[in-house]
N, C-alpha and C positions, 0 to 999 in steps of 0.2 A: 239106208233110203236117204235120197236127197229132200231136203226140207228148204222151203220158201215161204217165209211171211207175206210174201206178196201175192201169195195164190188169192184169187178174188171169190173163191168159193169157201175160202173160212170167214171171209165177212158176213154177217147177217144181212138179209137183202134190205132190211128196214132201219138200218144203224144210219147209214149216211142219210137217209130220206128224214129220219126223224130228226138228227143232228141238223139240217138244213130249215126243217120247219121251227125248231126251237131257236137258231139263230135268228130267222126271220123276225120271231115273235121277238126276241131281245132287242134287235136292233130297233124295232117299232118303239119298244118300251123305252129302250134311251132315247131315242129320238124324241117322243113325246114328253120324257122330262127335261131333255135338254131347251126344249123349246119352252118350256115352262120355267121361269124364275123361280117362282115358288118352291118348286120342287127338285131342281137343281142340286141340293145337298142331300139328295137322297140316293145320288149315283155313288160318291165315295162310301155312304155307308153300306149299299147292298156289295161293294167289293172290301170294304175293311173288314166289318165285323166277321163274316165266314173266314176269311184270312187270317185274323188274329186267333179265333177261338181254334182255326186248326194249328197255327204256329205253337199256342200254349199244349195241346194235345200232344202233338209228335215233339216237342221238346222234353215232355215228359217221358214219352217212351224212350227216348235217346240217352236220357240218364238213368232210366230204370230198367229198362229192358236189357235181355241177354244180345249181345251179336252176334250171330252166326258168322264162323271164320273159318280158315283152313285149320284153325289150332281149337277153336270152341265148335263144340259138334259138326267135326268135319265130313260125317256120312252127310249129314242134309247140305252142307256148304257144297260138296261133290252134285248132288243133286240139283243143286241151284246153279252151278258151273255148268253142268252138262246143259241142261235147258237153255243158259243163257248163249251158249255156243248154238245151241241148235234155231234159236231166234235173232240172231244175228247181232246181241249187245256185244258191245266193246271190252266192258266190263261188268262186274255182276253188282247189282244194285244192294245197298245197304238192307240187311234183312234181320230183323229183330225176332224176338220170343217173349211175350208177355204172360203173366198169369191172367186167366178169362174165369174163374169163377163157375166152372164146367160150360161156358160156352163154347161153341165149335164154330170159329170164322176165320178169315184172313181178311185183309187188305192192303191195296197199296195206295202210297200217297205221295208227296214232292215236300222236302222242308230246305227252303231257301235254294231251290234250283237243285236238288239232291233226290234222287230217286228213292224210294223206302218201301219194302214188303214187310210187314207185319204179320208174324203167327201168332194167333193162340195158344196157349201151353196146351189144352188136351186135344185139338187138332194134332200139333207137334208129337205129340205121344205117340200117333200110328206109327212111328218108326219103330216103335219096341214090339208090335205085335203085328208085323209082318207087311204093314199098309206103306210100305215105300213108293210102289207105284201111285197109290191114291194120294199120297202127299205130294208126289212129283206133280200129278194134276192141278193139285189147289195151288202150288208154287207156280205152274205154268201158267193158269189162269190169270193170277195176279202180275205175272210179265206179259200177259199179253195186253192188259190195261195200259201198262207203260209204251209198249211197244205201239198201242193203236194211238197215242197221245190223249186217250181218254181223260185223263187228271188236267190236262192244260185246255183242251176243248170247254170242258165243264167251267173254267173261267171266262168263257165267251158268253154262256148263256145262262149267266145266274139268275135274270129275270125270269126265264124260263123254268127254271127250276125251283123256284117260289111260288109257280101257278102249278094247281095239281094238272095231273095227267100230262103235260107236255113234255116236261124233263123227265118224269118217271118213265113215260113210253121211251123216250132215248136213251135212257140209263137201261132199261130192260133189254134193249136189242144189243147193247154193249155187252152185256153177262151173255147173252147168247152167244155173239161172237169172241167170246175170250173162251167159252165152255168150247168152241169148236178147235179154236186155236191150239188150247191146252191139250184136247183130244188127239189133235194132229201131231202136235208135237212130242207127246211121251208116245204114242203109236198105240195106243192101247185103249180104245174105246170102254172095254168092261170096266178100267180101273177108273176111266173117266165118271162113268156111272155109279159106280160104287163110290168114287170121291163125294158125287150130289146127295146120294143115300147116307153118306155118313152126317151130313149137314142135316138130315131128316131125324134120325133115330139115335145117331152117336157112333162112337168109335168102336164099339164093339156087337152092338146088335145089329150092324148094316151087313154082316156076314149071313144072318139068317131071313133077312127079308125076301119074300115072294116079289121080285120087281113087278112082274106083268099084274099082279093083283093089288099092288101098291097103284099103278098108274091106271088100272081099270076104274079102282074107287075113286082117284080123284076126277076122272073123266065125266062121271058121273055127276059131279058137284054141279048145280046150275042156282040161278037167282041173281037178282040184282044185287044182294051184298055181298056174294061170291065173285061177282063179276067186280064190283067198287072196290073189294078188297086188293084186286088183282092189280087194278088201275090207279090204284094211289100207293101201291108197292116201287120201289126201285127196283125190285130182283123177281124176275118169274117165279110163279109155283115152281118146287124142286120136282114136282111128276114132269110137268111141262118142257122142264130143262133136260131131264135124263130121255125125254121121248124125242127131244130135238137131237140128241146125240146119236141115238138110234138111227134116225132118219139120216143124219149126216152120215155115220159108218155104213148105210145099206141093210141094217139091221131089220128083219121082217118084224112087225108087231099088228095085231088086230087092233091094237087101241087106236081111235080118233078122238081128239080135243077138238071139239066145234067151237069156232068164231062167234060173237055176238056183235047184232048192228046197233046196239046203244051206243057204242063208239060215235055214230055218224052225229048226232045228238051232241055229244060232248065236242064233238068239232066246231058243229055250229055256233055252241055256246063260247068256244075260244076265238073263232072269228070275229064274234061281236064284242069280244073284249079287247081284241087287238084293235080294232076299228074305233072303239071308247077312248082307248089308251092313247092313239094318236089325236083324235079329236080334242082330248081334254087338253093336251099339248101345244096344240096349235091355238086353241081358244086364249090360254094364261099367258101366252107368248106375243111380243111384239118387237123381238130384237133378232129375229132368226138370219134376216139379211147381214146385219153387223158379225154375228157370230161365223157365219158362213164366209163370209170376205176374210176375216182376220184368220179364220183355218186355213184358206186357200192361198194367202199371201205368207204365210208363217212357214219354212224350211227349217225340220229339224232334222236330228241325226236318222230318226225312225223313218224318214222319207225315203232315204238311199235303200234301206231294209226293205222298204214297203215296193219300191220300184222294182228291186231286184228280184224280190219273191212274186211280183207281177209280170216279171219278163219283159219290164218295157226299156228298152234299151235308151231310146232318146232322153228319157227323164233320168236315168242314171247317168247319163252323160253331162247333163245338164246340172245335175248337184255334183258331181264331182269337180265340173268347172267352176261351181261357187264356191271350193275348197273345203268342202264337209270332208272329214278323214274317212277313205274308205275302210278302214278297220273297227267302227263301231258294230256294237254288239245289240241283240236284243235280249229279253230277260232270260232266253234259253242260251244265251251264250254264243247264238250264232251270228256271222259275220255275214254282208252281204254276198262276198265270195262262195259262202257255202250255200247260199240260196242258187247261186248261178249253179253249182254244181248240182244242185238237186234237181232242176229242170234242164239240165245238159244246156245251158245258154252261155255258148261259146265267147261270141260276142261281148257281152256283158263281161265275162268272165275276163275276156282280154283289157277290156277297158278300165277293171280294177285292177287288174295286176299291173298296167302302166302308170295309175295313179299311186301307186305304192303300197296296195292289199298285200299283208302279210300271208305269204303262202301255206305256211306250216301254223297258223294258230290254230290253238287247241281250247275247242266248245268242253268247259269242264265236268259238265253232267255225265256226258257218256265217253269223253275223251274223243270226239271225232274230229278231223281236219276236212278241209275242202276235198283233201284228195280222199278220204275215206268215206264222204258222203257220195262223191261220183262214182266210186265202187261200189259200194252198196245200192246203188240207183242205176249201175250199168249206164251212165253218163260218158261212153268211151272220149268223144270228143274235148270235154272237159279234162278227163283223164290226161288225154296227150298233152294239152295244154299246160296243164299245170306242171307234167313231169320237164316239158320242154322247157319252162319258165325257170325250175330250177327247186320244185318242191322235192323237199326230202323221201326216196322212195324207202328208207328204211327207218324212218321214226316210229317208235316204240310206244305204247301206251304204259298205263303203270303195270299191266300183267305181262308186259312183253310182246304182247300182239303188233304185228306189222301190217302194212297196205297189201303186200304180198300174200300174206295169210287170208286177208280179207277176199281177194282175188281168187286165191286157189281153192278156198273152201266154199266159194260160191261158181266154182266152176267156169268163172269168166277166162277163157284162154285168151282174148285179145289183149285185156287189161293185165294179164300175167305178162303176155311178152314185151309189152310197153313199160312193165315196170323193171324187168330184167334187162330191156336195152338201156334204159334209165339208171342203172346200176345197183339194183336191188338185190340184197344178198340171199340166196336160197337157203342158205345154211345157219340163218339166226334161229334160236330157239326161244320159244314164251317160257314163262314160269313154268309152265307145267311140262316144260322140255320137249315141246314137239317143234319140228319145222312147219313151213308152208306147204312142202311137199307132203310131208304124214298126212298133214288135214286135207289135202286132195286126195289122198288115197283113201282115207276115212271116209269120205263122201263119194266114193266112187268117180272120180274122174282122174282116171288112168293116164291119159294123154297129158294131164299137166304135170300131174307126178313124175312121169316118165320126164319130160321136158326140165322140171327144176330138179331132178336126179343128176340128168347129164350137165348142167350149167352148174351143178354143185361140182360136179367131178372135174370141173376144168377150173375150179378155183385153187 
């Protein structure tokens, strides 16, 4: 089976919509706070307090939790490694197990630029009771949060997360998306539904639950407080998540979960709060013109990254002409050249290369280069440009993965040919002992596998 995390059907229809709403709300709040001299000090607090608390918690996990490695619980590491390969991860994120006092859960997070997945021990113990597929679903669900950049996006919408309903609505949509992605990548809807049932009743009793009766029971629950409990939660009710997987997998069911119109009233209140936030900021501020003029006249390293991510060629050229380092990075470790590769902006890429951009700069979190970013996103023109300018076609990451393996495993024949023409070695092995040709064969791309075999025979 061929897998693609770019399949739009995997994304819940409301995720992007709610993120846009939360982002607009947050921007208005930020503007209101910026315009108010009295409240301008609230903005650092909004960011720093949650980040500080998260850093303390994650540091404790890293120092006390047990990290899953090829030597420590290798069977679970193999599950994670398989899912990472299917989902397009260059490296397996750090995975930890921690004691949970009977709580069944898992979560994904970031620790100073590094992705983490944390499994609670009671959930982890499913591996001992024949629940490998269910555990695979849980792991794939958390990996989906990382793949969809949910962790980074949450930093942009902190005000919405503090306001009831908006942030929670986005979070619930993200959970539906991750459930779909996990069910898709483990290729087992039954195990996905079992994995969610485990969270409801435990790692032993879930096998004895009549799922249809469970869903029917939940569908009958109505009333204001039932509605309110759901809308104030960051996760949808488990029966609704199970029902959503049934629908996604095309499994017939007579159960119907009806929506409520109470949300329209809440939306009206939210609009009033947004308008009030902006009005309060304008009333308290007399310095907006000075601030905006200062911001427009100040050119920083981030301007180059912003211009590249906005595909603004003229602004990129202007900033480079001012002497800005073309190799500056954002908090994720991405360079402007990587952003150009993301959107296949050849002219921007050429301007950056001519200004001295490092063709082989590596982003540390996922060990991506501009070339691998271009390959993942099908940016063929940028792939050709980078290889023409001397990007290393055999640059291996810490697991031995090469650009040729990325192209071959993704079924990208044109990029595979370009890499071979640039001197990529089809006989290179990764740490798992596989070549690019073997990955192409595994994912069903026989023509690519045959091409790589022929090239290998010529070496």
